Backbone and ligand atoms as CSV (ligand in chain L), in Angstrom:
chain,resi,resn,atom,element,x,y,z
A,1,UNK,N,N,20.057,-0.890,-25.504
A,1,UNK,CA,C,18.907,-0.560,-24.348
A,1,UNK,C,C,19.591,0.476,-23.439
A,2,UNK,N,N,19.009,1.686,-23.025
A,2,UNK,CA,C,19.591,2.447,-21.986
A,2,UNK,C,C,19.692,1.745,-20.746
A,3,UNK,N,N,20.580,2.113,-19.775
A,3,UNK,CA,C,20.653,1.705,-18.450
A,3,UNK,C,C,19.806,2.186,-17.590
A,4,UNK,N,N,19.812,1.714,-16.330
A,4,UNK,CA,C,18.685,2.307,-15.477
A,4,UNK,C,C,19.077,3.745,-15.084
A,5,UNK,N,N,18.071,4.520,-14.773
A,5,UNK,CA,C,18.236,5.908,-14.118
A,5,UNK,C,C,18.253,6.037,-12.648
A,6,UNK,N,N,17.547,4.831,-11.867
A,6,UNK,CA,C,17.633,4.975,-10.443
A,6,UNK,C,C,18.229,3.561,-10.158
A,7,UNK,N,N,19.223,3.603,-9.083
A,7,UNK,CA,C,19.441,2.744,-8.521
A,7,UNK,C,C,19.129,2.301,-7.011
A,8,UNK,N,N,18.212,1.609,-6.981
A,8,UNK,CA,C,17.882,1.005,-5.431
A,8,UNK,C,C,18.841,0.045,-4.743
A,9,UNK,N,N,19.243,0.360,-3.720
A,9,UNK,CA,C,20.315,-0.462,-2.892
A,9,UNK,C,C,19.687,-0.544,-1.722
A,10,UNK,N,N,19.603,-2.013,-1.013
A,10,UNK,CA,C,19.034,-2.337,0.344
A,10,UNK,C,C,20.165,-3.060,1.080
A,11,UNK,N,N,19.945,-3.050,2.424
A,11,UNK,CA,C,21.028,-3.967,3.104
A,11,UNK,C,C,20.829,-5.268,3.134
A,12,UNK,N,N,19.658,-5.846,2.759
A,12,UNK,CA,C,19.705,-7.352,2.870
A,12,UNK,C,C,18.453,-7.767,2.245
A,13,UNK,N,N,18.196,-9.081,1.955
A,13,UNK,CA,C,17.253,-9.433,1.079
A,13,UNK,C,C,15.882,-9.433,1.867
A,14,UNK,N,N,16.092,-9.349,3.220
A,14,UNK,CA,C,14.836,-9.263,3.925
A,14,UNK,C,C,14.229,-7.792,3.881
A,15,UNK,N,N,14.886,-6.943,3.239
A,15,UNK,CA,C,14.281,-5.566,3.002
A,15,UNK,C,C,13.512,-5.656,1.688
A,16,UNK,N,N,13.418,-6.364,0.920
A,16,UNK,CA,C,13.023,-6.271,-0.516
A,16,UNK,C,C,11.476,-6.159,-0.601
A,17,UNK,N,N,10.513,-6.980,0.364
A,17,UNK,CA,C,9.318,-6.993,0.297
A,17,UNK,C,C,8.659,-5.570,0.670
A,18,UNK,N,N,9.333,-4.905,1.557
A,18,UNK,CA,C,9.137,-3.484,1.936
A,18,UNK,C,C,9.228,-2.471,0.780
A,19,UNK,N,N,9.973,-2.868,-0.034
A,19,UNK,CA,C,10.471,-1.818,-1.264
A,19,UNK,C,C,9.481,-2.147,-2.296
A,20,UNK,N,N,8.465,-3.157,-2.389
A,20,UNK,CA,C,7.577,-3.237,-3.384
A,20,UNK,C,C,6.999,-1.997,-3.954
A,21,UNK,N,N,6.508,-1.330,-2.996
A,21,UNK,CA,C,5.755,-0.038,-3.421
A,21,UNK,C,C,6.590,0.939,-4.132
A,22,UNK,N,N,7.893,0.823,-3.744
A,22,UNK,CA,C,8.774,1.621,-4.477
A,22,UNK,C,C,8.940,1.506,-5.953
A,23,UNK,N,N,9.256,0.080,-6.105
A,23,UNK,CA,C,9.442,-0.472,-7.590
A,23,UNK,C,C,8.326,-0.163,-8.377
A,24,UNK,N,N,7.005,-0.620,-7.795
A,24,UNK,CA,C,5.871,-0.333,-8.623
A,24,UNK,C,C,5.712,1.009,-9.036
A,25,UNK,N,N,5.808,2.199,-8.011
A,25,UNK,CA,C,5.941,3.493,-8.332
A,25,UNK,C,C,6.715,4.000,-9.470
A,26,UNK,N,N,7.907,3.601,-9.324
A,26,UNK,CA,C,8.756,3.818,-10.433
A,26,UNK,C,C,8.493,3.401,-11.623
A,27,UNK,N,N,7.785,2.153,-11.698
A,27,UNK,CA,C,7.472,1.521,-13.053
A,27,UNK,C,C,6.309,2.329,-13.414
A,28,UNK,N,N,5.349,2.918,-12.524
A,28,UNK,CA,C,4.304,3.807,-13.045
A,28,UNK,C,C,4.618,4.904,-13.630
A,29,UNK,N,N,5.844,5.482,-13.285
A,29,UNK,CA,C,6.408,6.689,-13.788
A,29,UNK,C,C,7.165,6.207,-15.016
A,30,UNK,N,N,7.351,5.154,-15.507
A,30,UNK,CA,C,8.227,4.820,-16.632
A,30,UNK,C,C,9.680,5.384,-16.286
A,31,UNK,N,N,10.055,5.097,-15.216
A,31,UNK,CA,C,11.413,5.037,-14.784
A,31,UNK,C,C,12.353,3.826,-14.697
A,32,UNK,N,N,13.205,3.805,-15.544
A,32,UNK,CA,C,14.047,2.619,-15.438
A,32,UNK,C,C,14.940,2.494,-14.267
A,33,UNK,N,N,14.762,1.342,-13.381
A,33,UNK,CA,C,15.525,1.182,-12.147
A,33,UNK,C,C,15.986,-0.177,-12.108
A,34,UNK,N,N,17.151,-0.306,-11.383
A,34,UNK,CA,C,17.747,-1.533,-10.721
A,34,UNK,C,C,17.906,-1.846,-9.337
A,35,UNK,N,N,17.791,-2.851,-8.755
A,35,UNK,CA,C,17.693,-3.154,-7.420
A,35,UNK,C,C,19.068,-3.991,-6.997
A,36,UNK,N,N,19.692,-3.817,-5.996
A,36,UNK,CA,C,20.778,-4.603,-5.618
A,36,UNK,C,C,20.661,-4.660,-4.022
A,37,UNK,N,N,21.226,-5.883,-3.575
A,37,UNK,CA,C,21.330,-5.968,-2.114
A,37,UNK,C,C,22.790,-6.067,-1.868
A,38,UNK,N,N,23.128,-4.966,-1.237
A,38,UNK,CA,C,24.575,-4.674,-0.802
A,38,UNK,C,C,24.665,-4.127,0.535
A,39,UNK,N,N,25.118,-4.949,1.730
A,39,UNK,CA,C,25.059,-4.280,3.003
A,39,UNK,C,C,26.452,-3.235,3.205
A,40,UNK,N,N,26.231,-2.135,3.519
A,40,UNK,CA,C,27.165,-1.230,3.886
A,40,UNK,C,C,28.134,-1.683,4.977
A,41,UNK,N,N,27.628,-2.476,5.868
A,41,UNK,CA,C,28.535,-3.086,6.940
A,41,UNK,C,C,29.107,-4.312,6.772
A,42,UNK,N,N,28.484,-5.149,5.855
A,42,UNK,CA,C,28.909,-6.401,5.558
A,42,UNK,C,C,29.858,-6.428,4.154
A,43,UNK,N,N,29.548,-5.722,3.407
A,43,UNK,CA,C,30.090,-5.824,2.040
A,43,UNK,C,C,30.544,-4.234,1.493
A,44,UNK,N,N,31.124,-3.713,2.361
A,44,UNK,CA,C,31.714,-2.131,2.155
A,44,UNK,C,C,32.514,-1.964,0.725
A,45,UNK,N,N,33.221,-2.922,0.557
A,45,UNK,CA,C,34.142,-2.622,-0.932
A,45,UNK,C,C,33.131,-3.170,-2.099
A,46,UNK,N,N,32.224,-3.799,-1.886
A,46,UNK,CA,C,31.270,-4.092,-3.086
A,46,UNK,C,C,30.413,-2.889,-3.415
A,47,UNK,N,N,29.932,-2.247,-2.176
A,47,UNK,CA,C,29.230,-1.072,-2.229
A,47,UNK,C,C,29.922,0.020,-2.960
A,48,UNK,N,N,31.267,0.278,-2.804
A,48,UNK,CA,C,32.079,1.331,-3.292
A,48,UNK,C,C,32.028,1.046,-4.735
A,49,UNK,N,N,32.420,-0.270,-5.049
A,49,UNK,CA,C,32.547,-0.584,-6.415
A,49,UNK,C,C,31.286,-0.588,-7.341
A,50,UNK,N,N,29.953,-0.822,-6.629
A,50,UNK,CA,C,28.817,-0.636,-7.249
A,50,UNK,C,C,28.391,0.756,-7.628
A,51,UNK,N,N,28.703,1.788,-6.974
A,51,UNK,CA,C,28.302,2.997,-7.174
A,51,UNK,C,C,29.257,3.635,-8.247
A,52,UNK,N,N,30.408,3.322,-8.261
A,52,UNK,CA,C,31.010,3.794,-9.514
A,52,UNK,C,C,30.657,3.070,-10.668
A,53,UNK,N,N,30.364,1.637,-10.681
A,53,UNK,CA,C,29.662,1.158,-11.846
A,53,UNK,C,C,28.407,1.738,-12.030
A,54,UNK,N,N,27.686,1.938,-11.333
A,54,UNK,CA,C,26.149,2.458,-11.529
A,54,UNK,C,C,26.402,3.913,-12.023
A,55,UNK,N,N,27.112,4.860,-11.628
A,55,UNK,CA,C,27.302,5.902,-12.248
A,55,UNK,C,C,27.877,5.928,-13.719
A,56,UNK,N,N,28.890,5.028,-13.772
A,56,UNK,CA,C,29.294,4.961,-15.373
A,56,UNK,C,C,28.276,4.422,-16.059
A,57,UNK,N,N,27.267,3.561,-15.795
A,57,UNK,CA,C,26.224,3.172,-16.430
A,57,UNK,C,C,25.158,4.160,-16.798
A,58,UNK,N,N,25.039,5.477,-16.048
A,58,UNK,CA,C,24.135,6.355,-16.432
A,58,UNK,C,C,23.209,6.600,-15.196
A,59,UNK,N,N,23.302,5.902,-14.184
A,59,UNK,CA,C,22.353,6.209,-12.967
A,59,UNK,C,C,22.437,7.501,-12.415
A,60,UNK,N,N,21.262,8.082,-12.234
A,60,UNK,CA,C,21.193,9.643,-12.141
A,60,UNK,C,C,20.838,9.888,-10.524
A,61,UNK,N,N,20.244,8.829,-10.097
A,61,UNK,CA,C,19.606,9.096,-8.424
A,61,UNK,C,C,19.847,7.729,-8.002
A,62,UNK,N,N,20.177,7.655,-6.433
A,62,UNK,CA,C,20.126,6.582,-5.762
A,62,UNK,C,C,19.257,6.503,-4.683
A,63,UNK,N,N,18.477,5.411,-4.519
A,63,UNK,CA,C,17.772,5.082,-3.452
A,63,UNK,C,C,18.394,4.286,-2.378
A,64,UNK,N,N,18.615,4.394,-1.221
A,64,UNK,CA,C,19.220,3.463,-0.181
A,64,UNK,C,C,18.135,3.177,0.938
A,65,UNK,N,N,17.988,1.896,1.041
A,65,UNK,CA,C,17.094,1.465,2.403
A,65,UNK,C,C,17.713,0.333,3.159
A,66,UNK,N,N,17.502,0.498,4.451
A,66,UNK,CA,C,18.287,-0.271,5.494
A,66,UNK,C,C,17.544,-0.042,6.894
A,67,UNK,N,N,17.599,-0.989,7.492
A,67,UNK,CA,C,17.052,-0.998,8.930
A,67,UNK,C,C,18.277,-1.118,10.022
A,68,UNK,N,N,17.859,-1.013,11.239
A,68,UNK,CA,C,18.720,-1.127,12.200
A,68,UNK,C,C,19.728,0.081,12.213
A,69,UNK,N,N,21.115,-0.016,12.315
A,69,UNK,CA,C,21.874,0.985,12.363
A,69,UNK,C,C,21.984,1.301,10.827
A,70,UNK,N,N,21.302,2.117,10.089
A,70,UNK,CA,C,21.097,1.979,8.816
A,70,UNK,C,C,21.993,3.081,8.090
A,71,UNK,N,N,23.288,2.764,8.030
A,71,UNK,CA,C,24.211,3.543,7.424
A,71,UNK,C,C,24.458,3.368,5.895
A,72,UNK,N,N,23.391,2.547,5.248
A,72,UNK,CA,C,23.787,2.520,3.675
A,72,UNK,C,C,23.551,3.754,3.018
A,73,UNK,N,N,22.337,4.422,3.367
A,73,UNK,CA,C,22.012,5.680,2.571
A,73,UNK,C,C,23.397,6.623,2.911
A,74,UNK,N,N,23.659,6.895,3.883
A,74,UNK,CA,C,24.689,7.792,4.125
A,74,UNK,C,C,25.901,7.368,3.650
A,75,UNK,N,N,26.182,5.895,3.561
A,75,UNK,CA,C,27.434,5.633,2.715
A,75,UNK,C,C,27.321,5.996,1.110
A,76,UNK,N,N,25.979,5.701,0.877
A,76,UNK,CA,C,25.994,6.019,-0.728
A,76,UNK,C,C,26.237,7.611,-0.869
A,77,UNK,N,N,25.529,8.460,0.180
A,77,UNK,CA,C,25.992,9.800,-0.261
A,77,UNK,C,C,27.230,10.312,0.006
A,78,UNK,N,N,28.173,9.426,0.561
A,78,UNK,CA,C,29.697,9.820,0.836
A,78,UNK,C,C,30.393,9.382,-0.566
A,79,UNK,N,N,29.772,8.452,-1.374
A,79,UNK,CA,C,30.425,7.900,-2.512
A,79,UNK,C,C,29.932,8.521,-3.849
A,80,UNK,N,N,28.840,9.434,-3.897
A,80,UNK,CA,C,28.611,9.984,-4.985
A,80,UNK,C,C,27.962,11.357,-4.901
A,81,UNK,N,N,28.106,12.164,-5.822
A,81,UNK,CA,C,27.450,13.591,-5.870
A,81,UNK,C,C,26.187,13.455,-6.486
A,82,UNK,N,N,25.653,12.560,-6.955
A,82,UNK,CA,C,24.083,12.458,-7.386
A,82,UNK,C,C,23.188,12.351,-6.202
A,83,UNK,N,N,21.882,12.813,-6.301
A,83,UNK,CA,C,21.031,12.639,-5.226
A,83,UNK,C,C,20.857,11.320,-4.562
A,84,UNK,N,N,20.816,11.350,-3.195
A,84,UNK,CA,C,20.502,10.036,-2.576
A,84,UNK,C,C,19.266,10.239,-1.612
A,85,UNK,N,N,18.295,9.439,-1.959
A,85,UNK,CA,C,16.980,9.295,-1.110
A,85,UNK,C,C,17.272,8.138,-0.144
A,86,UNK,N,N,17.025,8.450,1.145
A,86,UNK,CA,C,17.113,7.160,2.168
A,86,UNK,C,C,15.871,6.773,2.605
A,87,UNK,N,N,15.475,5.497,2.694
A,87,UNK,CA,C,14.457,4.868,3.418
A,87,UNK,C,C,14.782,4.075,4.580
A,88,UNK,N,N,14.358,4.739,5.765
A,88,UNK,CA,C,14.585,3.771,7.103
A,88,UNK,C,C,13.746,2.696,7.290
A,89,UNK,N,N,14.029,1.562,7.393
A,89,UNK,CA,C,13.055,0.414,7.469
A,89,UNK,C,C,13.062,0.063,9.002
A,90,UNK,N,N,11.623,-0.777,8.985
A,90,UNK,CA,C,11.318,-0.820,10.450
A,90,UNK,C,C,11.395,-2.247,10.869
A,91,UNK,N,N,12.649,-2.854,10.443
A,91,UNK,CA,C,12.794,-4.269,11.035
A,91,UNK,C,C,13.123,-4.734,12.381
A,92,UNK,N,N,13.745,-3.573,13.015
A,92,UNK,CA,C,14.314,-4.021,14.281
A,92,UNK,C,C,13.389,-3.629,15.623
A,93,UNK,N,N,14.038,-3.870,16.815
A,93,UNK,CA,C,12.946,-3.880,17.877
A,93,UNK,C,C,12.640,-2.496,18.180
A,94,UNK,N,N,13.309,-1.474,17.675
A,94,UNK,CA,C,13.122,-0.264,17.951
A,94,UNK,C,C,12.061,0.415,16.905
A,95,UNK,N,N,11.254,-0.477,16.066
A,95,UNK,CA,C,10.412,0.030,15.198
A,95,UNK,C,C,10.853,0.871,14.064
A,96,UNK,N,N,12.070,0.918,13.729
A,96,UNK,CA,C,12.540,1.761,12.807
A,96,UNK,C,C,12.838,3.256,13.239
A,97,UNK,N,N,12.725,3.502,14.533
A,97,UNK,CA,C,13.382,4.854,15.011
A,97,UNK,C,C,14.859,4.763,15.038
A,98,UNK,N,N,15.306,3.633,15.255
A,98,UNK,CA,C,16.836,3.373,15.083
A,98,UNK,C,C,17.484,3.707,13.692
A,99,UNK,N,N,16.636,3.120,12.529
A,99,UNK,CA,C,17.118,3.410,11.215
A,99,UNK,C,C,16.935,4.995,10.811
A,100,UNK,N,N,15.593,5.506,11.264
A,100,UNK,CA,C,15.334,6.946,10.980
A,100,UNK,C,C,16.424,7.879,11.400
A,101,UNK,N,N,16.618,7.585,12.699
A,101,UNK,CA,C,17.964,8.557,12.966
A,101,UNK,C,C,19.162,8.386,12.473
A,102,UNK,N,N,19.403,7.242,12.072
A,102,UNK,CA,C,20.790,6.844,11.426
A,102,UNK,C,C,20.642,7.570,10.091
A,103,UNK,N,N,19.404,7.554,9.213
A,103,UNK,CA,C,19.369,8.066,7.956
A,103,UNK,C,C,19.332,9.521,7.885
A,104,UNK,N,N,18.375,9.849,8.728
A,104,UNK,CA,C,18.155,11.425,8.683
A,104,UNK,C,C,19.207,12.375,9.346
A,105,UNK,N,N,19.971,11.885,10.300
A,105,UNK,CA,C,20.800,12.557,11.083
A,105,UNK,C,C,22.224,12.720,10.280
A,106,UNK,N,N,22.266,12.991,8.960
A,106,UNK,CA,C,23.381,13.054,8.447
A,106,UNK,C,C,24.367,14.462,8.484
A,107,UNK,N,N,25.608,14.426,8.706
A,107,UNK,CA,C,26.385,15.698,9.013
A,107,UNK,C,C,26.419,16.525,7.767
A,108,UNK,N,N,26.581,17.932,8.097
A,108,UNK,CA,C,26.397,18.920,6.917
A,108,UNK,C,C,27.381,18.639,5.779
A,109,UNK,N,N,26.755,18.673,4.648
A,109,UNK,CA,C,27.472,18.551,3.594
A,109,UNK,C,C,27.471,17.013,2.763
A,110,UNK,N,N,26.922,16.455,3.438
A,110,UNK,CA,C,26.653,14.826,2.891
A,110,UNK,C,C,24.942,14.399,3.171
A,111,UNK,N,N,24.180,15.123,2.082
A,111,UNK,CA,C,22.846,14.912,2.252
A,111,UNK,C,C,22.098,13.628,2.075
A,112,UNK,N,N,21.215,13.337,2.546
A,112,UNK,CA,C,20.386,12.244,2.363
A,112,UNK,C,C,19.033,12.553,2.508
A,113,UNK,N,N,18.247,12.577,1.518
A,113,UNK,CA,C,16.952,12.994,1.509
A,113,UNK,C,C,15.936,11.925,2.096
A,114,UNK,N,N,15.663,11.959,3.469
A,114,UNK,CA,C,14.941,10.875,4.194
A,114,UNK,C,C,13.386,11.024,4.108
A,115,UNK,N,N,13.011,9.720,3.753
A,115,UNK,CA,C,11.435,9.684,3.760
A,115,UNK,C,C,10.926,8.952,4.796
A,116,UNK,N,N,9.608,8.701,5.094
A,116,UNK,CA,C,9.182,8.092,6.215
A,116,UNK,C,C,9.535,6.843,6.361
A,117,UNK,N,N,9.393,6.151,7.514
A,117,UNK,CA,C,9.781,4.838,7.770
A,117,UNK,C,C,9.140,3.749,7.042
A,118,UNK,N,N,9.535,2.684,6.666
A,118,UNK,CA,C,8.739,1.490,6.083
A,118,UNK,C,C,8.377,1.660,4.600
A,119,UNK,N,N,6.925,1.181,4.594
A,119,UNK,CA,C,6.453,0.978,3.324
A,119,UNK,C,C,5.839,2.461,2.699
A,120,UNK,N,N,5.479,3.079,3.617
A,120,UNK,CA,C,4.889,4.534,3.295
A,120,UNK,C,C,6.253,5.265,2.777
A,121,UNK,N,N,7.359,5.219,3.372
A,121,UNK,CA,C,8.638,5.877,2.954
A,121,UNK,C,C,9.235,5.125,1.590
A,122,UNK,N,N,9.064,3.991,1.310
A,122,UNK,CA,C,9.342,3.311,0.040
A,122,UNK,C,C,8.599,3.861,-1.057
A,123,UNK,N,N,7.352,4.070,-0.861
A,123,UNK,CA,C,6.413,4.544,-1.871
A,123,UNK,C,C,6.810,6.217,-2.190
A,124,UNK,N,N,7.138,6.820,-1.148
A,124,UNK,CA,C,7.546,8.388,-1.225
A,124,UNK,C,C,8.832,8.365,-1.928
A,125,UNK,N,N,9.717,7.496,-1.541
A,125,UNK,CA,C,11.114,7.720,-2.284
A,125,UNK,C,C,10.949,7.503,-3.871
A,126,UNK,N,N,9.967,6.844,-4.340
A,126,UNK,CA,C,9.847,6.848,-5.758
A,126,UNK,C,C,9.165,8.044,-6.239
A,127,UNK,N,N,8.157,8.415,-5.489
A,127,UNK,CA,C,7.401,9.829,-5.932
A,127,UNK,C,C,8.457,10.947,-5.739
A,128,UNK,N,N,9.379,11.017,-4.709
A,128,UNK,CA,C,10.389,11.965,-4.840
A,128,UNK,C,C,11.459,12.140,-5.811
A,129,UNK,N,N,11.945,10.664,-6.083
A,129,UNK,CA,C,12.646,10.514,-7.145
A,129,UNK,C,C,12.043,11.059,-8.538
A,130,UNK,N,N,10.806,10.636,-8.943
A,130,UNK,CA,C,10.245,11.263,-10.102
A,130,UNK,C,C,10.234,12.743,-10.089
A,131,UNK,N,N,9.843,13.275,-9.118
A,131,UNK,CA,C,9.679,14.858,-9.078
A,131,UNK,C,C,11.221,15.396,-9.395
A,132,UNK,N,N,12.171,14.772,-8.879
A,132,UNK,CA,C,13.767,15.320,-9.145
A,132,UNK,C,C,13.889,15.196,-10.577
A,133,UNK,N,N,13.635,13.815,-11.148
A,133,UNK,CA,C,13.866,13.670,-12.363
A,133,UNK,C,C,12.935,14.392,-13.331
A,134,UNK,N,N,11.879,14.717,-12.965
A,134,UNK,CA,C,10.925,15.532,-13.773
A,134,UNK,C,C,11.656,16.842,-13.954
A,135,UNK,N,N,12.423,17.335,-13.405
A,135,UNK,CA,C,13.198,18.959,-13.669
A,135,UNK,C,C,13.756,18.555,-14.988
A,136,UNK,N,N,14.477,17.551,-15.396
A,136,UNK,CA,C,14.990,17.492,-16.760
A,136,UNK,C,C,14.334,16.470,-17.587
A,137,UNK,N,N,13.179,16.045,-17.300
A,137,UNK,CA,C,12.536,15.051,-18.107
A,137,UNK,C,C,11.086,15.381,-18.242
A,138,UNK,N,N,10.826,16.029,-19.470
A,138,UNK,CA,C,9.266,16.234,-19.594
A,138,UNK,C,C,8.344,15.104,-19.572
A,139,UNK,N,N,8.764,13.960,-19.973
A,139,UNK,CA,C,7.749,12.862,-19.945
A,139,UNK,C,C,7.686,12.547,-18.478
A,140,UNK,N,N,8.371,12.335,-17.611
A,140,UNK,CA,C,8.231,12.098,-16.310
A,140,UNK,C,C,7.488,13.399,-15.673
A,141,UNK,N,N,7.862,14.421,-15.918
A,141,UNK,CA,C,7.001,15.606,-15.310
A,141,UNK,C,C,5.664,15.389,-15.869
A,142,UNK,N,N,5.118,14.994,-16.944
A,142,UNK,CA,C,3.717,14.675,-17.245
A,142,UNK,C,C,3.070,13.703,-16.467
A,143,UNK,N,N,3.818,12.812,-16.279
A,143,UNK,CA,C,3.374,11.420,-15.414
A,143,UNK,C,C,3.285,11.894,-13.942
A,144,UNK,N,N,4.151,13.009,-13.412
A,144,UNK,CA,C,4.056,13.268,-11.912
A,144,UNK,C,C,2.679,14.237,-11.888
A,145,UNK,N,N,2.680,15.010,-13.047
A,145,UNK,CA,C,1.335,15.908,-13.053
A,145,UNK,C,C,-0.114,14.997,-13.003
A,146,UNK,N,N,-0.169,13.867,-13.926
A,146,UNK,CA,C,-0.991,12.977,-14.036
A,146,UNK,C,C,-1.410,12.322,-12.839
A,147,UNK,N,N,-0.348,11.836,-11.990
A,147,UNK,CA,C,-0.398,11.299,-10.634
A,147,UNK,C,C,-1.104,12.193,-9.729
A,148,UNK,N,N,-0.688,13.426,-9.708
A,148,UNK,CA,C,-1.072,14.368,-8.689
A,148,UNK,C,C,-2.681,14.602,-8.829
A,149,UNK,N,N,-3.069,14.808,-10.303
A,149,UNK,CA,C,-4.320,14.892,-10.425
A,149,UNK,C,C,-5.104,13.785,-10.225
A,150,UNK,N,N,-4.770,12.505,-10.473
A,150,UNK,CA,C,-5.457,11.373,-10.111
A,150,UNK,C,C,-5.637,11.195,-8.675
A,151,UNK,N,N,-4.756,11.599,-7.893
A,151,UNK,CA,C,-4.591,11.581,-6.319
A,151,UNK,C,C,-5.669,12.404,-5.762
A,152,UNK,N,N,-5.552,13.716,-6.431
A,152,UNK,CA,C,-6.613,14.740,-5.848
A,152,UNK,C,C,-8.019,14.346,-5.941
A,153,UNK,N,N,-8.202,13.650,-7.257
A,153,UNK,CA,C,-9.446,13.335,-7.515
A,153,UNK,C,C,-10.197,12.381,-6.642
A,154,UNK,N,N,-9.200,11.693,-5.618
A,154,UNK,CA,C,-9.699,10.696,-4.964
A,154,UNK,C,C,-10.049,11.275,-3.589
A,155,UNK,N,N,-10.064,12.715,-3.545
A,155,UNK,CA,C,-10.384,13.313,-2.267
A,155,UNK,C,C,-11.975,13.301,-2.118
A,156,UNK,N,N,-12.353,13.028,-0.895
A,156,UNK,CA,C,-13.810,12.923,-0.593
A,156,UNK,C,C,-14.130,14.305,0.097
A,157,UNK,N,N,-14.999,15.059,-0.653
A,157,UNK,CA,C,-15.185,16.277,-0.036
A,157,UNK,C,C,-16.575,16.444,0.630
A,158,UNK,N,N,-16.884,17.039,1.833
A,158,UNK,CA,C,-17.787,17.236,2.482
A,158,UNK,C,C,-18.562,15.790,2.523
A,159,UNK,N,N,-17.757,14.859,3.438
A,159,UNK,CA,C,-18.588,13.606,3.511
A,159,UNK,C,C,-19.467,13.768,4.911
A,160,UNK,N,N,-20.409,12.772,5.083
A,160,UNK,CA,C,-21.155,12.925,6.167
A,160,UNK,C,C,-20.874,11.707,7.040
A,161,UNK,N,N,-20.052,11.669,8.126
A,161,UNK,CA,C,-19.808,10.569,8.677
A,161,UNK,C,C,-20.893,9.604,9.156
A,162,UNK,N,N,-22.003,10.466,9.479
A,162,UNK,CA,C,-23.224,9.650,10.133
A,162,UNK,C,C,-24.028,8.603,9.039
A,163,UNK,N,N,-23.536,9.096,7.614
A,163,UNK,CA,C,-24.439,8.333,6.668
A,163,UNK,C,C,-23.811,7.274,6.533
L,1,LIG,C1,C,20.169,-4.156,7.648
L,1,LIG,O1,O,19.926,-4.903,8.874
L,1,LIG,C2,C,19.416,-4.383,6.725
L,1,LIG,O2,O,19.053,-3.396,5.977
L,1,LIG,C3,C,18.178,-5.147,7.328
L,1,LIG,O3,O,17.060,-4.039,7.181
L,1,LIG,C4,C,18.673,-5.376,8.858
L,1,LIG,C5,C,18.368,-6.887,8.831
L,1,LIG,O4,O,19.444,-7.528,8.104
L,1,LIG,P1,P,19.304,-9.154,7.831
L,1,LIG,O5,O,20.027,-9.642,9.046
L,1,LIG,O6,O,18.071,-9.672,7.658
L,1,LIG,O7,O,20.205,-9.518,6.744
L,1,LIG,O8,O,21.618,-3.868,7.588
């Protein structure tokens, strides 16, 4: 059986519930994924080892999710040349603004594609991953097109708010 295409890494088990929309959307696209809890701050050596293992197993794209001083996506980007999508999580007393700044403000040369804070960002991380993988995978490209068609079909045109 082929290994996962996408590796989702979060900093704590407490992050997993926010990531459900990410996992569901990846499943919807038929993208094989695996998830790990590895803190960039508490388990730096394990994170380094995991990225090397994941690359060797064929992972093509990493999604990193963390709250507070959210260095995990940036550390992932320092360890791999593959695309990294960062999800800032909103667990802290600053409502995720702390994580957003940490994830989005990467120095030049170490890119992290940063999505929205929290569960909306978790879903968009999966949609963005699908669009990136679709460039080289026609089956995923078909599912991206189908999702966009289905989403645009949900638009309500010319509604009467008084009705
Ligand atoms: C971050 O600190 C984690 O990603 C999590 O969002 C936050 C709190 O972690 P725990 O104290 O719940 O382990 O590293």
